[in-house]
Backbone and ligand atoms as CSV (ligand in chain L), in Angstrom:
chain,resi,resn,atom,element,x,y,z
A,1,MET,N,N,0.825,-1.221,0.002
A,1,MET,CA,C,-0.002,-0.007,-0.007
A,1,MET,C,C,0.850,1.259,0.009
A,2,ILE,N,N,1.872,1.345,0.955
A,2,ILE,CA,C,2.649,2.575,0.976
A,2,ILE,C,C,3.692,2.533,-0.176
A,3,GLY,N,N,3.973,3.697,-0.685
A,3,GLY,CA,C,4.942,3.816,-1.773
A,3,GLY,C,C,6.221,4.499,-1.318
A,4,LYS,N,N,6.605,5.530,-2.058
A,4,LYS,CA,C,7.877,6.209,-1.771
A,4,LYS,C,C,7.864,6.907,-0.423
A,5,LEU,N,N,9.047,7.062,0.131
A,5,LEU,CA,C,9.245,7.947,1.256
A,5,LEU,C,C,9.183,9.376,0.693
A,6,ASN,N,N,8.114,10.122,1.027
A,6,ASN,CA,C,7.995,11.483,0.501
A,6,ASN,C,C,8.953,12.434,1.240
A,7,HIS,N,N,8.928,12.364,2.562
A,7,HIS,CA,C,9.890,13.182,3.330
A,7,HIS,C,C,9.994,12.628,4.776
A,8,MET,N,N,11.004,13.111,5.428
A,8,MET,CA,C,11.136,12.875,6.860
A,8,MET,C,C,11.184,14.252,7.499
A,9,ALA,N,N,10.494,14.411,8.622
A,9,ALA,CA,C,10.460,15.758,9.243
A,9,ALA,C,C,11.175,15.730,10.565
A,10,ILE,N,N,12.009,16.748,10.726
A,10,ILE,CA,C,12.807,16.896,11.953
A,10,ILE,C,C,12.392,18.180,12.641
A,11,ALA,N,N,11.976,18.093,13.889
A,11,ALA,CA,C,11.597,19.281,14.668
A,11,ALA,C,C,12.888,19.891,15.187
A,12,VAL,N,N,13.027,21.201,15.033
A,12,VAL,CA,C,14.261,21.899,15.410
A,12,VAL,C,C,13.959,23.113,16.301
A,13,PRO,N,N,14.758,23.296,17.339
A,13,PRO,CA,C,14.539,24.440,18.234
A,13,PRO,C,C,15.040,25.764,17.637
A,14,ASP,N,N,15.979,25.689,16.694
A,14,ASP,CA,C,16.571,26.911,16.067
A,14,ASP,C,C,16.630,26.637,14.599
A,15,LEU,N,N,15.683,27.281,13.889
A,15,LEU,CA,C,15.505,26.957,12.427
A,15,LEU,C,C,16.750,27.466,11.632
A,16,GLU,N,N,17.220,28.644,11.977
A,16,GLU,CA,C,18.368,29.208,11.243
A,16,GLU,C,C,19.581,28.337,11.423
A,17,ALA,N,N,19.803,27.912,12.654
A,17,ALA,CA,C,20.980,27.097,12.943
A,17,ALA,C,C,20.887,25.743,12.229
A,18,ALA,N,N,19.669,25.151,12.257
A,18,ALA,CA,C,19.477,23.828,11.612
A,18,ALA,C,C,19.651,23.953,10.116
A,19,THR,N,N,19.140,25.052,9.530
A,19,THR,CA,C,19.292,25.321,8.066
A,19,THR,C,C,20.763,25.414,7.720
A,20,ALA,N,N,21.496,26.162,8.551
A,20,ALA,CA,C,22.948,26.379,8.292
A,20,ALA,C,C,23.688,25.047,8.370
A,21,THR,N,N,23.273,24.186,9.304
A,21,THR,CA,C,23.931,22.888,9.460
A,21,THR,C,C,23.746,22.097,8.183
A,22,TYR,N,N,22.488,22.004,7.673
A,22,TYR,CA,C,22.228,21.209,6.495
A,22,TYR,C,C,22.931,21.832,5.259
A,23,ARG,N,N,22.898,23.146,5.173
A,23,ARG,CA,C,23.492,23.827,4.000
A,23,ARG,C,C,25.028,23.793,4.056
A,24,ASP,N,N,25.593,24.205,5.179
A,24,ASP,CA,C,27.041,24.427,5.219
A,24,ASP,C,C,27.843,23.219,5.666
A,25,VAL,N,N,27.320,22.510,6.637
A,25,VAL,CA,C,28.057,21.336,7.179
A,25,VAL,C,C,27.828,20.109,6.315
A,26,LEU,N,N,26.524,19.876,5.981
A,26,LEU,CA,C,26.182,18.713,5.225
A,26,LEU,C,C,26.176,18.923,3.731
A,27,GLY,N,N,26.205,20.195,3.305
A,27,GLY,CA,C,26.307,20.515,1.891
A,27,GLY,C,C,25.080,20.202,1.115
A,28,ALA,N,N,23.906,20.418,1.720
A,28,ALA,CA,C,22.618,20.124,1.033
A,28,ALA,C,C,21.991,21.364,0.484
A,29,LYS,N,N,21.115,21.192,-0.484
A,29,LYS,CA,C,20.329,22.310,-1.036
A,29,LYS,C,C,19.110,22.572,-0.100
A,30,VAL,N,N,18.990,23.796,0.368
A,30,VAL,CA,C,17.910,24.091,1.298
A,30,VAL,C,C,17.054,25.190,0.698
A,31,SER,N,N,15.767,25.175,1.026
A,31,SER,CA,C,14.830,26.216,0.579
A,31,SER,C,C,14.818,27.390,1.568
A,32,PRO,N,N,14.254,28.520,1.119
A,32,PRO,CA,C,13.982,29.582,2.121
A,32,PRO,C,C,12.962,29.078,3.110
A,33,ALA,N,N,12.973,29.678,4.312
A,33,ALA,CA,C,11.971,29.298,5.334
A,33,ALA,C,C,10.569,29.677,4.817
A,34,GLN,N,N,9.653,28.717,5.006
A,34,GLN,CA,C,8.278,28.903,4.472
A,34,GLN,C,C,7.311,28.783,5.629
A,35,PRO,N,N,6.635,29.904,5.992
A,35,PRO,CA,C,5.653,29.840,7.069
A,35,PRO,C,C,4.396,29.090,6.583
A,36,GLU,N,N,3.914,28.157,7.451
A,36,GLU,CA,C,2.676,27.431,7.148
A,36,GLU,C,C,1.741,27.645,8.306
A,37,PRO,N,N,1.080,28.844,8.373
A,37,PRO,CA,C,0.283,29.152,9.570
A,37,PRO,C,C,-0.878,28.175,9.780
A,38,ASP,N,N,-1.407,27.560,8.728
A,38,ASP,CA,C,-2.486,26.603,8.893
A,38,ASP,C,C,-2.013,25.377,9.684
A,39,HIS,N,N,-0.710,25.078,9.581
A,39,HIS,CA,C,-0.187,23.892,10.250
A,39,HIS,C,C,0.617,24.243,11.492
A,40,GLY,N,N,0.754,25.545,11.802
A,40,GLY,CA,C,1.476,25.931,13.031
A,40,GLY,C,C,2.973,25.680,12.939
A,41,VAL,N,N,3.526,25.709,11.753
A,41,VAL,CA,C,4.981,25.458,11.605
A,41,VAL,C,C,5.553,26.414,10.556
A,42,THR,N,N,6.862,26.648,10.720
A,42,THR,CA,C,7.673,27.191,9.631
A,42,THR,C,C,8.558,26.062,9.139
A,43,VAL,N,N,8.633,25.887,7.822
A,43,VAL,CA,C,9.333,24.754,7.238
A,43,VAL,C,C,10.482,25.219,6.355
A,44,VAL,N,N,11.602,24.488,6.466
A,44,VAL,CA,C,12.660,24.606,5.475
A,44,VAL,C,C,12.777,23.180,4.819
A,45,PHE,N,N,12.717,23.168,3.511
A,45,PHE,CA,C,12.869,21.922,2.768
A,45,PHE,C,C,14.301,21.691,2.390
A,46,VAL,N,N,14.782,20.528,2.704
A,46,VAL,CA,C,16.110,20.114,2.332
A,46,VAL,C,C,15.927,19.097,1.224
A,47,GLU,N,N,16.499,19.447,0.029
A,47,GLU,CA,C,16.302,18.576,-1.116
A,47,GLU,C,C,17.420,17.538,-1.226
A,48,LEU,N,N,17.083,16.308,-1.220
A,48,LEU,CA,C,18.062,15.218,-1.438
A,48,LEU,C,C,17.724,14.546,-2.717
A,49,PRO,N,N,18.669,13.781,-3.307
A,49,PRO,CA,C,18.391,13.181,-4.611
A,49,PRO,C,C,17.153,12.262,-4.573
A,50,ASN,N,N,16.931,11.575,-3.483
A,50,ASN,CA,C,15.857,10.608,-3.471
A,50,ASN,C,C,14.684,10.909,-2.585
A,51,THR,N,N,14.795,11.993,-1.769
A,51,THR,CA,C,13.655,12.359,-0.932
A,51,THR,C,C,13.904,13.780,-0.407
A,52,LYS,N,N,13.077,14.195,0.557
A,52,LYS,CA,C,13.244,15.533,1.171
A,52,LYS,C,C,13.308,15.328,2.676
A,53,ILE,N,N,14.004,16.280,3.284
A,53,ILE,CA,C,13.916,16.377,4.717
A,53,ILE,C,C,13.260,17.751,4.989
A,54,GLU,N,N,12.319,17.738,5.975
A,54,GLU,CA,C,11.689,19.021,6.340
A,54,GLU,C,C,12.110,19.397,7.727
A,55,LEU,N,N,12.632,20.561,7.877
A,55,LEU,CA,C,13.006,21.066,9.197
A,55,LEU,C,C,11.806,21.894,9.682
A,56,LEU,N,N,11.212,21.485,10.776
A,56,LEU,CA,C,9.995,22.089,11.309
A,56,LEU,C,C,10.315,22.897,12.561
A,57,HIS,N,N,9.762,24.104,12.590
A,57,HIS,CA,C,9.913,24.956,13.770
A,57,HIS,C,C,8.505,25.499,14.109
A,58,PRO,N,N,8.185,25.583,15.414
A,58,PRO,CA,C,6.829,26.041,15.788
A,58,PRO,C,C,6.509,27.447,15.277
A,59,LEU,N,N,5.271,27.636,14.892
A,59,LEU,CA,C,4.799,28.972,14.432
A,59,LEU,C,C,3.496,29.224,15.129
A,60,GLY,N,N,3.424,30.292,15.914
A,60,GLY,CA,C,2.186,30.700,16.559
A,60,GLY,C,C,1.875,29.867,17.790
A,61,GLU,N,N,0.678,30.158,18.372
A,61,GLU,CA,C,0.182,29.506,19.578
A,61,GLU,C,C,-0.252,28.082,19.229
A,62,GLY,N,N,-0.007,27.146,20.128
A,62,GLY,CA,C,-0.587,25.808,19.967
A,62,GLY,C,C,-0.008,25.033,18.778
A,63,SER,N,N,1.254,25.321,18.449
A,63,SER,CA,C,1.866,24.564,17.325
A,63,SER,C,C,1.885,23.063,17.688
A,64,PRO,N,N,1.584,22.212,16.693
A,64,PRO,CA,C,1.553,20.761,17.003
A,64,PRO,C,C,2.948,20.211,17.327
A,65,ILE,N,N,4.008,20.956,17.048
A,65,ILE,CA,C,5.345,20.432,17.391
A,65,ILE,C,C,5.939,21.025,18.650
A,66,GLN,N,N,5.198,21.963,19.289
A,66,GLN,CA,C,5.762,22.569,20.510
A,66,GLN,C,C,5.934,21.521,21.618
A,67,GLY,N,N,4.914,20.663,21.831
A,67,GLY,CA,C,5.003,19.657,22.838
A,67,GLY,C,C,6.173,18.703,22.588
A,68,PHE,N,N,6.385,18.382,21.345
A,68,PHE,CA,C,7.511,17.499,20.949
A,68,PHE,C,C,8.846,18.158,21.351
A,69,LEU,N,N,8.978,19.449,21.060
A,69,LEU,CA,C,10.210,20.147,21.394
A,69,LEU,C,C,10.367,20.313,22.909
A,70,ASP,N,N,9.242,20.434,23.605
A,70,ASP,CA,C,9.340,20.553,25.054
A,70,ASP,C,C,9.941,19.235,25.606
A,71,LYS,N,N,9.538,18.102,25.006
A,71,LYS,CA,C,10.086,16.813,25.473
A,71,LYS,C,C,11.465,16.484,24.902
A,72,ASN,N,N,11.765,17.084,23.758
A,72,ASN,CA,C,13.032,16.868,23.060
A,72,ASN,C,C,13.696,18.200,22.777
A,73,PRO,N,N,14.250,18.864,23.770
A,73,PRO,CA,C,14.710,20.258,23.553
A,73,PRO,C,C,15.738,20.442,22.516
A,74,SER,N,N,16.546,19.398,22.167
A,74,SER,CA,C,17.513,19.622,21.128
A,74,SER,C,C,16.929,19.212,19.752
A,75,GLY,N,N,15.665,18.875,19.684
A,75,GLY,CA,C,15.036,18.491,18.443
A,75,GLY,C,C,15.086,16.977,18.230
A,76,GLY,N,N,14.510,16.548,17.095
A,76,GLY,CA,C,14.518,15.113,16.831
A,76,GLY,C,C,13.597,14.798,15.643
A,77,ILE,N,N,13.654,13.531,15.246
A,77,ILE,CA,C,12.773,13.098,14.138
A,77,ILE,C,C,11.338,13.138,14.590
A,78,HIS,N,N,10.509,13.874,13.882
A,78,HIS,CA,C,9.125,14.091,14.309
A,78,HIS,C,C,8.190,13.139,13.564
A,79,HIS,N,N,8.293,12.975,12.276
A,79,HIS,CA,C,7.467,12.017,11.548
A,79,HIS,C,C,8.100,11.615,10.221
A,80,VAL,N,N,7.621,10.539,9.684
A,80,VAL,CA,C,8.011,10.131,8.317
A,80,VAL,C,C,6.730,10.158,7.464
A,81,CYS,N,N,6.891,10.480,6.200
A,81,CYS,CA,C,5.734,10.620,5.322
A,81,CYS,C,C,5.876,9.639,4.133
A,82,TYR,N,N,4.894,8.757,4.062
A,82,TYR,CA,C,4.883,7.769,2.928
A,82,TYR,C,C,3.815,8.187,1.942
A,83,GLU,N,N,4.103,7.956,0.688
A,83,GLU,CA,C,3.096,8.295,-0.350
A,83,GLU,C,C,2.136,7.089,-0.520
A,84,VAL,N,N,0.880,7.427,-0.758
A,84,VAL,CA,C,-0.119,6.408,-1.118
A,84,VAL,C,C,-0.840,6.897,-2.355
A,85,ASP,N,N,-1.429,5.960,-3.120
A,85,ASP,CA,C,-2.172,6.352,-4.351
A,85,ASP,C,C,-3.533,6.890,-4.011
A,86,ASP,N,N,-4.173,6.299,-3.019
A,86,ASP,CA,C,-5.571,6.659,-2.717
A,86,ASP,C,C,-5.703,6.797,-1.201
A,87,ILE,N,N,-5.770,8.041,-0.706
A,87,ILE,CA,C,-5.673,8.247,0.728
A,87,ILE,C,C,-6.929,7.754,1.442
A,88,LEU,N,N,-8.093,7.841,0.836
A,88,LEU,CA,C,-9.289,7.400,1.479
A,88,LEU,C,C,-9.316,5.904,1.572
A,89,ALA,N,N,-8.961,5.191,0.504
A,89,ALA,CA,C,-8.914,3.760,0.524
A,89,ALA,C,C,-7.874,3.262,1.538
A,90,SER,N,N,-6.747,3.942,1.610
A,90,SER,CA,C,-5.709,3.610,2.554
A,90,SER,C,C,-6.203,3.764,3.988
A,91,ARG,N,N,-6.889,4.883,4.255
A,91,ARG,CA,C,-7.409,5.129,5.600
A,91,ARG,C,C,-8.390,4.062,5.969
A,92,ASP,N,N,-9.304,3.729,5.060
A,92,ASP,CA,C,-10.315,2.715,5.409
A,92,ASP,C,C,-9.677,1.374,5.690
A,93,ARG,N,N,-8.693,0.998,4.912
A,93,ARG,CA,C,-7.994,-0.252,5.098
A,93,ARG,C,C,-7.310,-0.245,6.481
A,94,LEU,N,N,-6.646,0.842,6.836
A,94,LEU,CA,C,-5.955,0.941,8.115
A,94,LEU,C,C,-6.935,0.848,9.295
A,95,LYS,N,N,-8.067,1.548,9.160
A,95,LYS,CA,C,-9.042,1.524,10.247
A,95,LYS,C,C,-9.630,0.138,10.417
A,96,GLU,N,N,-9.855,-0.550,9.322
A,96,GLU,CA,C,-10.335,-1.933,9.411
A,96,GLU,C,C,-9.353,-2.826,10.202
A,97,GLN,N,N,-8.092,-2.488,10.125
A,97,GLN,CA,C,-7.084,-3.262,10.846
A,97,GLN,C,C,-6.773,-2.702,12.235
A,98,GLY,N,N,-7.586,-1.728,12.639
A,98,GLY,CA,C,-7.466,-1.264,14.017
A,98,GLY,C,C,-6.510,-0.114,14.258
A,99,ALA,N,N,-5.923,0.403,13.178
A,99,ALA,CA,C,-5.005,1.540,13.346
A,99,ALA,C,C,-5.790,2.812,13.571
A,100,ARG,N,N,-5.225,3.639,14.421
A,100,ARG,CA,C,-5.903,4.935,14.761
A,100,ARG,C,C,-5.393,6.043,13.888
A,101,VAL,N,N,-6.379,6.735,13.280
A,101,VAL,CA,C,-6.073,7.894,12.464
A,101,VAL,C,C,-6.270,9.142,13.350
A,102,LEU,N,N,-5.328,10.033,13.335
A,102,LEU,CA,C,-5.447,11.221,14.211
A,102,LEU,C,C,-6.423,12.234,13.702
A,103,GLY,N,N,-6.866,13.081,14.629
A,103,GLY,CA,C,-7.840,14.148,14.278
A,103,GLY,C,C,-9.197,13.560,13.993
A,104,ASP,N,N,-9.943,14.178,13.067
A,104,ASP,CA,C,-11.271,13.710,12.801
A,104,ASP,C,C,-11.300,12.601,11.703
A,105,GLY,N,N,-10.082,12.204,11.285
A,105,GLY,CA,C,-10.029,11.106,10.325
A,105,GLY,C,C,-10.195,11.506,8.909
A,106,GLU,N,N,-10.473,12.830,8.672
A,106,GLU,CA,C,-10.597,13.283,7.330
A,106,GLU,C,C,-9.265,13.888,6.836
A,107,PRO,N,N,-8.859,13.598,5.571
A,107,PRO,CA,C,-7.592,14.164,5.086
A,107,PRO,C,C,-7.629,15.673,5.093
A,108,LYS,N,N,-6.481,16.285,5.387
A,108,LYS,CA,C,-6.278,17.729,5.338
A,108,LYS,C,C,-5.282,18.000,4.249
A,109,ILE,N,N,-5.308,19.253,3.776
A,109,ILE,CA,C,-4.351,19.613,2.744
A,109,ILE,C,C,-3.022,19.956,3.435
A,110,GLY,N,N,-1.980,19.199,3.072
A,110,GLY,CA,C,-0.683,19.330,3.738
A,110,GLY,C,C,0.185,20.409,3.150
A,111,ALA,N,N,1.422,20.476,3.594
A,111,ALA,CA,C,2.323,21.528,3.191
A,111,ALA,C,C,2.639,21.537,1.705
A,112,HIS,N,N,2.359,20.450,1.010
A,112,HIS,CA,C,2.661,20.424,-0.433
A,112,HIS,C,C,1.378,20.545,-1.282
A,113,GLY,N,N,0.276,20.940,-0.648
A,113,GLY,CA,C,-0.965,21.106,-1.384
A,113,GLY,C,C,-1.654,19.781,-1.686
A,114,LYS,N,N,-1.272,18.677,-1.035
A,114,LYS,CA,C,-1.885,17.386,-1.308
A,114,LYS,C,C,-2.536,16.886,-0.038
A,115,PRO,N,N,-3.558,16.014,-0.150
A,115,PRO,CA,C,-4.256,15.473,1.061
A,115,PRO,C,C,-3.343,14.614,1.913
A,116,VAL,N,N,-3.386,14.843,3.205
A,116,VAL,CA,C,-2.538,14.073,4.159
A,116,VAL,C,C,-3.381,13.615,5.375
A,117,LEU,N,N,-2.907,12.553,6.005
A,117,LEU,CA,C,-3.491,12.024,7.239
A,117,LEU,C,C,-2.285,11.628,8.110
A,118,PHE,N,N,-2.543,11.644,9.433
A,118,PHE,CA,C,-1.498,11.177,10.370
A,118,PHE,C,C,-2.034,9.972,11.137
A,119,LEU,N,N,-1.135,8.996,11.382
A,119,LEU,CA,C,-1.495,7.770,12.105
A,119,LEU,C,C,-0.828,7.716,13.470
A,120,HIS,N,N,-1.528,7.155,14.409
A,120,HIS,CA,C,-1.077,7.203,15.814
A,120,HIS,C,C,0.240,6.451,15.975
A,121,PRO,N,N,1.242,7.113,16.595
A,121,PRO,CA,C,2.564,6.481,16.767
A,121,PRO,C,C,2.528,5.155,17.555
A,122,LYS,N,N,1.547,5.065,18.494
A,122,LYS,CA,C,1.533,3.819,19.304
A,122,LYS,C,C,1.166,2.622,18.429
A,123,ASP,N,N,0.536,2.825,17.289
A,123,ASP,CA,C,0.232,1.702,16.453
A,123,ASP,C,C,1.342,1.373,15.429
A,124,PHE,N,N,2.376,2.238,15.394
A,124,PHE,CA,C,3.470,2.057,14.431
A,124,PHE,C,C,4.844,2.199,15.021
A,125,ASN,N,N,5.087,1.404,16.089
A,125,ASN,CA,C,6.466,1.341,16.618
A,125,ASN,C,C,6.976,2.686,17.148
A,126,GLY,N,N,6.048,3.487,17.636
A,126,GLY,CA,C,6.506,4.778,18.256
A,126,GLY,C,C,6.868,5.837,17.224
A,127,THR,N,N,6.413,5.651,15.967
A,127,THR,CA,C,6.727,6.614,14.921
A,127,THR,C,C,5.444,7.257,14.390
A,128,LEU,N,N,5.406,8.550,14.443
A,128,LEU,CA,C,4.250,9.251,13.838
A,128,LEU,C,C,4.424,9.138,12.319
A,129,ILE,N,N,3.347,8.623,11.657
A,129,ILE,CA,C,3.353,8.432,10.226
A,129,ILE,C,C,2.367,9.386,9.574
A,130,GLU,N,N,2.853,10.057,8.561
A,130,GLU,CA,C,2.001,10.880,7.707
A,130,GLU,C,C,1.825,10.121,6.402
A,131,LEU,N,N,0.592,10.069,5.909
A,131,LEU,CA,C,0.323,9.519,4.558
A,131,LEU,C,C,-0.020,10.679,3.662
A,132,GLU,N,N,0.568,10.691,2.514
A,132,GLU,CA,C,0.251,11.770,1.513
A,132,GLU,C,C,-0.170,11.137,0.235
A,133,GLN,N,N,-1.285,11.594,-0.306
A,133,GLN,CA,C,-1.712,11.107,-1.612
A,133,GLN,C,C,-0.807,11.727,-2.648
A,134,ALA,N,N,-0.093,10.904,-3.386
A,134,ALA,CA,C,0.923,11.399,-4.310
A,134,ALA,C,C,0.306,11.936,-5.572
L,1,CO,CO,CO,5.184,16.063,6.860
């Protein structure tokens, strides 16, 4: 059911420092910081030949990654995003198998303008999974 790794997201306490690390130390191509107020994050996209890394920093009140940074003050891997062909069919199949879909269970438009859903980390080895309809 799942296809390519679309991206891996890393929550970072200092977006400028993290961007500089990826650009200058690791020699990667990085995007300008992009505010995503609907998602409560500012994102920098790191382009790799086979996937992307997203550096996430909280934006505004009640950012979904603030709690994660409170528990992991130096940052850490926040979620992985797998591509699926049909997000509704994938959701229904997962629910039938007892997996918990976060929120109201309806896909939302994610940072790339495509429908996304998140799956409960307790059902997937402690990893928050994002599904994106490719
Ligand atoms: Co993501």
